[in-house]
C-alpha positions in Angstrom: -10.2 -28.5 9.4 -9.2 -25.3 7.9 -9.0 -21.6 8.8 -12.3 -19.8 8.6 -13.6 -16.4 7.4 -16.8 -15.0 8.8 -19.4 -14.2 6.1 -22.8 -12.8 6.8 -25.9 -13.0 4.7 -27.2 -9.7 3.3 -29.8 -9.4 6.0 -27.3 -10.6 8.7 -29.9 -13.2 9.6 -29.3 -16.8 8.6 -30.8 -19.3 11.0 -29.6 -22.9 11.5 -32.9 -23.9 9.9 -32.0 -21.8 6.8 -28.6 -23.5 6.7 -30.1 -27.0 7.0 -32.4 -26.3 4.1 -29.7 -25.1 1.7 -26.2 -25.2 3.2 -23.9 -22.8 1.2 -20.8 -24.4 -0.3 -17.7 -24.3 1.8 -19.6 -22.7 4.7 -20.3 -23.8 8.2 -23.0 -22.2 10.5 -21.2 -21.4 13.8 -22.9 -19.5 16.6 -25.4 -17.9 14.3 -22.9 -16.8 11.7 -22.0 -18.3 8.3 -18.2 -19.1 8.4 -16.4 -19.9 5.2 -14.0 -22.8 5.3 -10.8 -21.7 3.6 -7.1 -22.1 3.8 -7.0 -25.7 2.5 -3.4 -26.5 1.4 -2.4 -29.0 -1.2 -1.2 -31.3 1.6 -4.6 -31.0 3.4 -6.4 -31.9 0.2 -4.2 -34.8 -0.6 -4.6 -36.3 2.9 -8.4 -35.7 2.7 -8.7 -37.4 -0.7 -6.4 -40.3 0.4 -8.3 -41.0 3.6 -11.6 -40.9 1.8 -10.3 -43.3 -0.9 -8.9 -45.7 1.9 -12.3 -45.7 3.7 -14.2 -46.3 0.4 -11.9 -49.2 -0.6 -12.1 -50.7 2.9 -15.9 -50.5 3.2 -16.2 -52.3 -0.1 -13.6 -55.0 0.5 -14.9 -55.7 4.1 -18.5 -55.8 3.0 -19.5 -53.2 5.5 -20.9 -50.8 2.9 -22.3 -47.5 4.1 -21.1 -44.2 2.4 -18.1 -42.0 2.6 -18.4 -38.2 2.2 -16.1 -35.2 2.0 -17.2 -31.8 3.3 -20.8 -32.9 3.5 -22.9 -30.8 6.0 -24.2 -32.2 9.2 -25.8 -30.7 12.2 -24.3 -31.0 15.7 -26.2 -30.1 18.8 -26.2 -26.4 17.8 -24.0 -25.8 14.7 -23.9 -26.7 11.1 -20.5 -28.3 10.3 -18.7 -29.8 7.2 -16.3 -32.5 8.3 -13.4 -33.1 6.0 -14.1 -36.8 5.7 -17.0 -38.7 7.1 -18.6 -42.2 7.1 -22.2 -43.0 7.4 -23.3 -46.6 8.4 -25.6 -48.6 6.1 -28.4 -48.3 8.7 -28.1 -44.5 8.7 -27.9 -44.3 4.9 -31.2 -46.2 4.8 -32.7 -44.0 7.5 -31.7 -40.6 6.0 -31.6 -41.4 2.3 -30.5 -38.7 0.0 -30.2 -35.9 2.5 -29.2 -32.2 2.0 -27.7 -32.0 5.5 -27.4 -34.9 7.9 -29.4 -33.9 11.0 -26.8 -35.3 13.4 -23.0 -35.9 13.4 -21.6 -38.7 11.2 -20.6 -41.7 13.2 -17.0 -41.5 11.9 -15.4 -38.2 11.1 -11.9 -37.1 10.2 -10.7 -33.5 10.4 -7.4 -32.5 8.9 -6.0 -29.8 11.1 -4.4 -26.8 9.5 -1.6 -24.7 11.1 -4.0 -21.8 11.6 -6.5 -23.8 13.7 -6.5 -23.1 17.4 -6.3 -25.9 19.9 -9.5 -24.8 21.6 -11.4 -24.6 18.4 -10.2 -28.1 17.3 -11.1 -29.8 20.6 -14.3 -27.8 20.9 -15.4 -29.3 17.6 -14.4 -32.8 18.8 -16.6 -32.3 21.9 -19.4 -31.0 19.7 -19.3 -34.0 17.4 -19.2 -36.5 20.2 -22.2 -34.8 21.9 -24.3 -35.1 18.7 -23.9 -38.7 17.7 -20.3 -39.1 16.4 -18.7 -42.2 17.8 -15.1 -41.7 16.6 -13.1 -38.8 15.3 -9.7 -38.8 13.6 -7.8 -35.6 14.0 -5.0 -35.6 11.5 -2.1 -33.2 12.1 -0.1 -33.1 8.8 2.7 -30.8 10.1 3.5 -32.6 13.3 2.7 -36.0 11.7 0.3 -37.2 14.3 -3.1 -38.8 14.2 -5.3 -38.5 17.3 -8.3 -40.9 17.4 -11.0 -39.8 19.9 -14.0 -41.8 21.1 -16.2 -41.3 24.2 -14.0 -43.9 26.1 -10.5 -43.1 25.0 -7.9 -41.1 23.0 -5.1 -42.7 21.0 -2.2 -40.6 19.8 -0.2 -42.1 16.9 2.9 -40.9 15.0 5.1 -42.1 12.1 5.7 -45.8 12.2 2.4 -46.5 14.1 -0.7 -48.0 12.6 -4.0 -46.0 13.0 -7.0 -48.3 13.4 -10.7 -47.5 13.7 -11.9 -48.0 17.2 -15.7 -48.3 17.0 -17.0 -47.6 13.4 -15.9 -49.1 10.1 -14.5 -52.0 12.2 -11.1 -53.4 11.2 -9.8 -50.5 9.1 -6.2 -49.6 9.6 -3.5 -47.5 7.8 0.1 -46.8 8.6 0.4 -43.2 9.7 3.3 -42.6 7.3 1.3 -43.8 4.4 -1.7 -41.5 5.2 0.5 -38.5 5.7 2.9 -39.1 2.7 
């Protein structure tokens, strides 16, 4: 998750339907306004790439298949979002095929939180994802070196030395927090 800059279309009218048909790169559709995702640091990008690679390797080695994406647009109940890393189950890959924008949240999402993100915005996004089909969200806090895993039923806060494990999706995946944040 990175800091955002508000950007409006020339006519100042850009509906969620417009966004779903052709989501602009590095943009989210928030409360009727295009918002640019910016502020990604090298550390943020490294953690994002590392987690995507771990999930890809694990889905292959475990035989679970599905697909892993980075910054691929999805629709929540009322917004157009681009999670940092996301996983789509084989069943949903088959159902949605080669989509432009997933019409619901991904079942497993990771957001790498930047120092400029507000607490309310971060947890508002978690609630939004959970209300629109996401089953598990990993919030990665690079500066404080925490990983918070959130499902409908529980929240698990992990720090250096702990092992972060998926709770409901991509069953059996785990990674040492230090390794993810290195």
